[in-house]
C-alpha positions in Angstrom: 0.0 0.4 0.1 2.7 2.3 0.8 4.8 1.8 -2.2 1.7 2.2 -4.3 1.0 5.8 -2.6 4.9 6.7 -3.2 4.4 5.8 -6.5 1.0 7.1 -7.5 2.5 10.7 -5.8 5.5 10.6 -7.8 4.0 10.0 -11.2 1.5 13.0 -10.5 4.4 15.1 -9.6 6.0 14.0 -12.6 2.9 15.3 -14.4 2.3 18.4 -12.4 5.9 19.6 -12.6 5.9 19.0 -16.5 3.4 21.8 -16.5 4.7 24.2 -13.6 7.7 24.8 -11.7 8.8 23.7 -8.4 7.8 26.8 -6.2 4.4 27.2 -8.1 3.4 23.8 -7.0 1.3 23.7 -3.8 0.9 20.4 -1.8 -3.1 20.9 -2.1 -2.9 20.9 -5.5 -0.5 17.7 -5.7 -2.9 15.5 -3.0 -6.1 16.5 -4.3 -4.7 14.8 -7.3 -3.9 11.8 -5.8 -6.4 11.8 -3.0 -4.0 11.7 -0.1 -4.6 13.8 3.1 -1.4 16.4 3.5 -0.2 14.3 6.7 0.3 11.2 4.4 2.5 13.3 2.3 5.3 13.6 5.1 4.7 10.3 6.0 6.5 9.6 2.7 8.0 12.5 2.4 10.6 14.3 5.0 10.0 17.9 2.9 8.7 19.4 -0.6 12.6 19.2 -1.7 12.7 15.6 -0.9 9.3 14.8 -3.3 11.2 16.5 -6.0 14.2 14.3 -5.3 12.4 11.2 -5.4 10.5 12.6 -8.8 13.8 13.5 -10.5 14.9 9.4 -9.2 11.9 8.3 -10.5 11.7 10.1 -13.5 15.3 9.5 -14.9 15.2 5.9 -13.6 12.0 5.2 -16.1 13.9 7.6 -19.1 17.0 5.6 -18.3 15.1 2.8 -19.2 13.9 3.9 -22.8 16.8 5.2 -23.3 18.6 1.5 -23.1 15.9 0.2 -25.0 16.1 2.5 -27.6 19.8 3.0 -27.7 21.4 -0.4 -26.7 18.8 -2.3 -29.1 21.8 -4.8 -30.5 19.0 -5.5 -33.8 19.7 -2.4 -35.3 22.5 0.1 -36.2 23.8 2.6 -33.7 22.9 5.5 -36.3 19.0 3.7 -36.5 19.2 3.3 -32.8 20.1 7.3 -32.2 17.4 8.7 -35.1 14.9 6.5 -33.8 15.3 7.6 -30.0 14.8 11.2 -31.3 12.0 10.9 -33.5 10.9 9.0 -31.2 11.2 11.7 -28.5 10.0 14.5 -31.3 6.3 12.6 -31.1 6.3 12.6 -27.8 6.4 15.9 -27.1 4.3 17.0 -30.4 1.5 15.0 -28.0 1.7 17.7 -25.4 1.9 20.3 -28.3 5.9 21.0 -27.5 4.7 22.3 -24.0 6.1 19.6 -22.3 10.1 18.7 -22.4 12.6 17.1 -20.5 11.9 17.3 -16.7 15.3 16.7 -15.2 16.3 19.6 -17.4 13.6 21.9 -16.4 14.3 21.3 -12.2 18.0 21.4 -12.9 17.4 24.9 -14.6 15.1 25.6 -11.7 17.0 24.3 -8.3 20.6 23.0 -9.5 21.3 26.9 -7.6 19.8 26.1 -4.9 21.3 24.0 -2.9 24.8 21.7 -3.6 22.8 18.9 -3.2 20.5 19.2 -5.8 23.0 20.2 -8.2 25.3 17.1 -7.5 22.0 15.3 -7.9 21.2 16.1 -11.0 24.1 16.3 -12.5 24.6 12.7 -11.7 21.5 11.9 -13.7 22.5 13.5 -16.8 25.9 11.6 -16.4 24.0 8.7 -16.6 22.5 9.7 -19.5 25.0 10.8 -21.1 26.9 7.3 -20.5 23.7 5.4 -22.4 24.3 7.7 -25.5 27.8 7.6 -25.4 27.8 3.9 -25.5 25.6 3.7 -28.7 28.0 6.2 -30.5 31.1 4.1 -29.2 29.2 1.3 -30.9 28.8 3.7 -33.8 32.2 5.0 -33.9 33.6 0.9 -34.1 31.0 0.2 -37.0 31.9 3.3 -38.6 28.8 5.0 -38.5 29.6 8.4 -36.4 32.8 10.1 -37.1 36.2 9.1 -34.7 37.5 13.2 -34.0 36.1 13.2 -31.4 35.7 10.8 -28.2 31.9 9.1 -27.9 32.2 10.4 -24.5 32.8 14.4 -25.6 30.0 13.5 -28.5 27.7 12.2 -25.9 28.3 15.2 -23.4 27.4 17.7 -26.7 24.4 15.8 -28.1 23.5 15.9 -24.4 23.7 19.5 -23.5 22.3 20.6 -27.1 19.4 18.4 -26.6 18.6 19.5 -23.4 18.9 23.4 -25.2 16.5 22.0 -27.9 14.0 21.2 -25.6 14.0 24.7 -23.6 14.2 25.9 -27.2 11.0 24.0 -28.7 9.0 24.8 -25.6 9.6 28.5 -26.1 8.6 28.2 -29.8 5.7 26.0 -29.1 7.1 23.8 -32.1 9.5 21.5 -32.9 11.6 23.3 -35.5 14.7 23.8 -32.7 14.3 20.3 -32.1 14.4 19.2 -35.4 17.4 21.5 -36.4 19.1 20.2 -33.3 18.6 16.2 -34.5 19.5 17.2 -37.9 22.5 18.9 -37.9 23.6 16.2 -34.9 23.0 13.4 -37.6 24.4 15.0 -40.6 27.0 17.3 -39.0 28.3 15.7 -35.8 28.2 12.5 -36.4 
């Protein structure tokens, strides 16, 4: 029961935090969404910041599973995996009219300057994603599908940083144009 409630709260947190910032999200709104009394929130989470950290963990773990499934799928070439991953993401973003991007990027942008612990948490999650991207690129370099001028780690770092920036621009523009430009440039020029 406790685990079910925590999962329900975290999933509601992802949906709500994807549409508004951390400081705008009131506990009453969250708890009303999941129909859980306020006292129960503090049974599950030490504080609102602890809640945010657990949302980030939950979100990034789910995202990492999707990334691994797409980018490490040995039945496809590395180039096809990376292109397919980007195509799938833009389809996801279009379902929300390009109003929702990366929750990790959004929260890091909003909260990383607030505490060293949060900054370290966000960076560790980005690095875990970067590692998955680097593995795909490394395989692509070995297969001759991607250039070898930079290391797979450097390319993955560039791609992740550029991807996060493209998502911010996508939300600001309300269209896929910035994201599509990023994908096309990355696939045709960088890799």
